[in-house]
N, C-alpha and C positions, 0 to 999 in steps of 0.2 A: 361526520357529526360527531363531536366529543361526547364521550360517555356520561350520561347525567350520575353525578355523584350524590351519594346517600348524604342525606343532611338534617341533623337534628333541630328543633326549634331553638333549644338552648344555645347550641354552638353557633347557630346562624344569628341569633340575635347579638351575642357576644362579639362576633367578628364585625358587625355592622356598627354598633355603637347607635347614639341617636342623635338629632339635630333639631333646631328650630324652636317653635314656638307651642302654644297650649294643645293637649292631645284632646280627642273626644271624637265621638262618632255621631253624626246626623241621623235622623230617619231616611230610609230610603225613599227616593223620588221616582215614582213609577208612572211612566208615561204609556197609556194603553195604546195608542195608535188605533188601527183598524181591526175590530175584531172579525178576524177570518180564520177559517181552519188551518190554513198554511202559515199563520203569522209565525215570526220566530221573535227569540228574546236575545237582548244585549244587555249585558251587565258592565257598568262602568264604575270605577272608583276614582274619585277626584279629591283634591284637597278642599278646606274651607279657603276660599281666595280672600286675599286682604281687602278687596272692594267687594262687600255684599251685593252689589248691584250685578256684579259679572256672575254669581252664583245665581242669581233670579233669573238673567238672561240665558244661562247655559241650561240650567235644570228645566226652567218653565216655558221657554221660548224655541231656542234653537234644538233642543233634543226631542221636544215635541214635534216640531216641523220635520225632522229628521225620520222619527219614527213613523210618522203617519204617509209620508212619501214613500218610506221603504219596507212598509207593511211589518215593522218590526215595535214588539213592547220593549222599551228601553227603561232599565232601572239604574238611577245614579245613587251612589253612596258618596257623602262628604264626610271627610275624617280630618282630624288636626294634623299639623305638619309632622308632629313627633310620633304620631301612629302609623306613619305610611309603612316604614320598615318592619314593624311587628306584625303587621297586617299581611305584608307581602310573605313574610316567614311563614305565618300561620297558613295561608293560602296554599304555599309550596309544599308545607307538610301535608296538609289534606289533600293536597291536587284536586282542589276544586276552590271556587270562588268567582272573581270577576273575569270577563273576557278582557277588558282593557283595564290596565293598572297604570296609575300616574305616580310619577316622581319628579322631585325637584333638583336633583343632580344626577351626573351620568351614572344608569343604573347597571354598571358592568359587572357588577357581582352575581348578578342574575342571568348572565348569558346561557348557562345549560338549561335553564328553566324556560326559556321564550322562544318564539319562533324567529326565523330572519327577516327582518322588516325590509329587505331590500326592494321588494316590488313595491311597496308603498312609496318609497324615495323616487323610484324609476318613474312611477304613475305622476307624482307631483311635479317633478321637474320638467315632464312633457307638457303638463298643464299649466304650471305657475312659475316655470324658469328655475334657475339654479338656486339652491338654499346657500345660506351663509356657511362658512367652514366650520363655524362653532356648532352647528347643528350636527353634522356627519362625524366631527371630531369629539362630540359627546355622545355619540350612539354607535361607534364602528370601532371593532377591534381588527387592527391592522395584522396582528399575527394569524388570527383565525380566519380572516375575511367576512365576518358576520356582523349584520347590523342586529346589536341586541337591543335596540329601541328606536324611538322615532321622534323627532322633536320639530313642534311646529312654531314655537316663539321662546324668548328668552327675556330676562329682566335684568337690565344694566346697573351697574353700581358706581354711581357718580358721587362727587363729595357734596355734603351738605354743610352749609356754612352760615355762621350768623353775619349776614351782611353790614349790620350796623357797626358791630364788634371790629370787624376787620377794616372797615373804611376808617374807623377811629385811629387805628394804628397805621394808616396809611398803605395797608398790604391787600394782597389777594393771593389766595391759596391756589396757586398754579403749579407749584412744584413741592415735592417733599421736603425740600430745605426751607422753601416759603412756610410751608405747615409748621415744621420746629421752630423756626425763628419767631414767626408771627404767634403761634400758638402760646409760646413762652412770654411774649410781651402782652398778650391779653390777659394770660394767668396772672401775671405780676400787677398790671394795672387794675384789671377787674376782679380778680380772684375766680374767673371762670375757665376751667380747663377744657382741653379737647378731649374727644371721648372714642378711642379706638380700641376694641376688645381684645383683651390677652387671656381669653378663656376658652373652654372647651364648649363652642358654639358656632353657628352658622357665619355670622356677621365676621367674628374673629378668621375663620377658615378664609373666607374671601379676601378681606383686607390684607390680610399676612401675605397671600399668595400674589396679590397686586404690587405691595411694596417689593417683593423679593423679585418679581419680574421686571420692575422697574431699574432695579440694581443689576439687570442681566443675570439673575439666578433662578433656578427652577428645580423642581423634583427630578425631572428627567429631560432627556433631549428628543429632538425631533423623531427620533428612531425608537424611542422608548427606553432608552438604557438610563439607568439610575445615575444622575449628576448631582445629587444634593449636597455633597460634601465639597464645597468649592469656595474660593476666596470670596467670590460674589456673595454667596450665601452668607458668610462670616461677616461681610460689611454690612449687609442688611440686618443681621442680628444686633450688631453694635450701634446701628443707627436707631433701631426700635427702642434699644436700652436707653438711648439719650433722648429720644422723643419722649418715652415715659416720665424719666427723672424731670424734664424741663417743663413738660405741658400737661402731664394727666395726674390722676390720683389713684389710690389703691383699688377702688370700687371696680375698675375695668378686670381685676383678675376674678371676679365671681359673677360676672354679667351672663345673662341670658340673651337671647336673639332679639328681644324687644327693648332692652336696656337703652340702647342708644337712642331710640325712638322716645323713649319716656324723658331722658336726659335733655334732649334738644327742645321737645315741646314744652318743657317745665322751665327753660330758660336757664338751665344748669350747664350747658354745653356750648363751646363756640364752634364745633366743627365734629364731624365723623363722616365716615363712609358708608353709605347703605343705599338702598333703592329709594324710588319716591315715596316711600310709604310714608316718611316723616311729613313731608310736605303736603301731600294729599290728606293725610290724617289732620293735618292743621286747617287746610281749607275746608274739608268735608265738617269738620267739628267746630269752624269757625273761631279758631283760636287766636288772638290778636297778635300773638308774636310770629305767628305762620308767615306774614307778609315779610319778616325780616330774616326768613330762613331762605337762603337762596341756592342754588346748584351751580356746580363748576365740573368740567370734565375730571375724570380720573386723573390724578395728580401725576407729574413727569419726575422720573427721577434721573440718575446719572446716565443711563442707558437709553430709556425710551418712556413714552407715556402709555400706560397700560392700566386697565381694571379689569378684573376677573367678573364675569356675568355674577350677579347676585344670585339668580336662579335660572335653570335650564329646564323648560317644561319637557319631561321625557315619558312618553307613553311607552309601555310594553303590552304585548298581546302573549298571554301565557300559552306554552305548549297544549296545557289541559283545558284551554278555552272551550267552551261548547258551540261558539259562535265565531270562528277563526275569520271567515270571508266576510262576514257583517261587521266584524271589527276593523278589519283591513279598509273596507270602503267606508266606515265612519271617518277612519282618522284622515283618509285621502279627501274626503268631501268637506271635512272641517277645516281644511288649510283655506279652502276658499272664503272661509268666514274670518280670515285673518284681519280685516280691516275693523268688524265688527269686535272682536277680541280686543284690539287696540282701543277702541273707543269705551267698550263696556267696562274694560279694567281701567280705564281713565289714564293711558300711556304707561301702564306697568307691565304690559305684555308685548315686548317689540316682535314683529315678524321676523321668522327664520327665513322666509321667502319674499324678500322686499318688493317684488313685483306685484305682490296681492294688495299693498296699501300705497298706490302710486302717489296719493296727496299727503304722505306722512309729512313733508317738510313744510306744507303750509298749515297742517294741522298742530304741529308742536311750535309754529311761529306765532300762534294766536289763540291761546285757551281763555276763554271768558270767566273761567273759574279761578285762574291764577292771578297774581298781582306780584309783578307786572304780567301783563297777558302773555309776554314772550319769556316768561321765566323757563320754558322747557326746550326752548330752541337750542341749549347746550347739547341737545342730543342729535344734531344735524349731521355729525360725522361718527355717530355713535360705534357702528361696526368697525370702524378703523382703530379704535381703541379698546375694544371688549374681548376677552380672550376667554377660553374654555379651561375647565380643570383637565390637567394634563399638559398645558401649554408647555412648549412649543409643539407638542405631540398630541397624539389621541388619548383619550381617557381609556383607561383599562383596569383589570380587577385590582391592580397594586396601587393605582392612584385612588380608585374607590374606597378601598381599604383604608389607606393612609387618612383620606378624608373622613372617613366615619369615625375613625379611631382618633382623629384630633392629634396627629403627631405634630404637625407644624406649630400649632397654638402652645401645646405642652413645651415645645422645644424654645419657643419665643419668650413665653412667660417665665420658663428658668432663667433665661439669660438677662432679661429685662429685671426681674426681682432682684438679682444678684446672688441668688442661692447658689449658682455655679457660675463659671465663666462662660462668655460665649462659645469660647473654642470647645469647653467641654459639653455644653448644652448640642452644638452642632454634633460633636461625636456621638452623643447619646440619640439625638434624632436620626442621625445616618444608620446607627446600628439597627434601630427599629425599622427603618426603612427598607434596609438591605434584607431582612429576614422577611418583609413582606414579598420584595421582589423575588427573592429565591424561591418561595413557597409558590408563587404563580408561574414563575418560569418552569418548575419542575412540573407543573400541570399543564404546560404548553399553552398558557393564555397569553404569554408576553416573550 
C-alpha cells in the first residue's frame, strides 16, 4: 500500500482546479430507518443531479428503502458540481466526513485516501455481468493495481443540433468536416454560429478530447505513456482553429458549463456537443424550440467516430470512513437499481452494467416525452463510440490533474485565437503535461 502523503487544503485545491456548474450545499437528507440499538449510520455525498426527479427518488425513496432493509440510518448531502473537489479536500484534511463520496470524473488523484474497491467490482460482476470498459478504465490504476473508485453509470456526449437549420442547407452533422462546412453555411445564411467551448470548463474538456481522438490523437497511449506531442494532435489543433474562425464567435472563450445549453435553448446556436441536458430541459420546460433540437452520434473524424463520456459517476469510500462495510454493500446493491437510475434520470445516466437494463433499446426507441418519440434512439450503440478520460488507456493521477487544470482547453484556445501558432500551443501544452507525468511517475503512480 503506498504511503499516504501529507496534503494541505490549499495545495490540494490548487492541484485540482474546478469544473462544472453552480455550487451550493443542500441540507442533509436523513433517513431514520428502524430505531434499534444496533442501528448503523451511513453518510453519502451526492451532487445536485440535473434532473430533480432523480434526487427525489434517490434521497426519499431508494435510500429510505435501503436503510430500512439494512437497519441503517442513511444521511445524504447534495452539493453543486463545483463544490465536489473542495469538499473532498476538506474531508481529507479533517480525516472525517462521508462514508461514500461522489465524483463526476475519474477520481484518480485521491488514490492514497480511499480503499481498494476491487471486491465491489468482483461482487457486481458475479451478480450483474461484466461492466463496460469505461467503468474500470475510469477507476483502476494499472500501475498500482488498485481500484480507486467504483462506477455504476455514465453520461454520453452526443451532438445536439438544430434540425431545421441543418435541413435548410441539406446537410447532416455526421462528421467533423460536415460540422465545419455546414456550420459555416448556416452562420453565413442565418447568422447563427455553432457553439463548442474553448474555455476552462467541463464541456470544453470533453469536446476537445473527442475531436483529438477522432483525429487519432490522445494525451497518452494504451500503456499510459505521454504521447500528446504528435502530428495528429497538431492536425486537431489546426482543425479547431479553422472551426472557430469559420463557424463560431468569441463568446466561446469565456463560457461556463451551462453556456451551450443556454445558447441552444435560446435559439442562438446551430450545434453543440453536450449531454441530453439540452433536449431534456427543452422538453421539461416546454420550450417550443425543443422539438427542433435533435441528437446525433458523436461525430466521426479522419480516424474514428468517438465521443468522451460527458460524465462518469464515480463513487469512492474513504479510508477514514466509519462504515466501510455498509458503504460497500450500498454500492453493490445500488447497481441492481440501474434501470430505475436510467428512468429517473430521464436517460441521462446509462448503465455501466448493461445487463441490468435489458430493455434499454426499447426504452430509447419510444419516449413519450420526446418529439419525435424516437429522438433518443441515437444511443442504440452508444457504448461503441463512448470513451473514458485517459483513452485509449486508463485514467490515472496525471490524466486527472491535466483534466482538472484544463491543460487541453488552454492549449486549443491559444491556437484558435491566434495568440500563438498551433505548433507553439502544442509545445506549451506538452511541456505542462510532461511536468505532470514526471511528477506522478516519481510518486510511482504511473
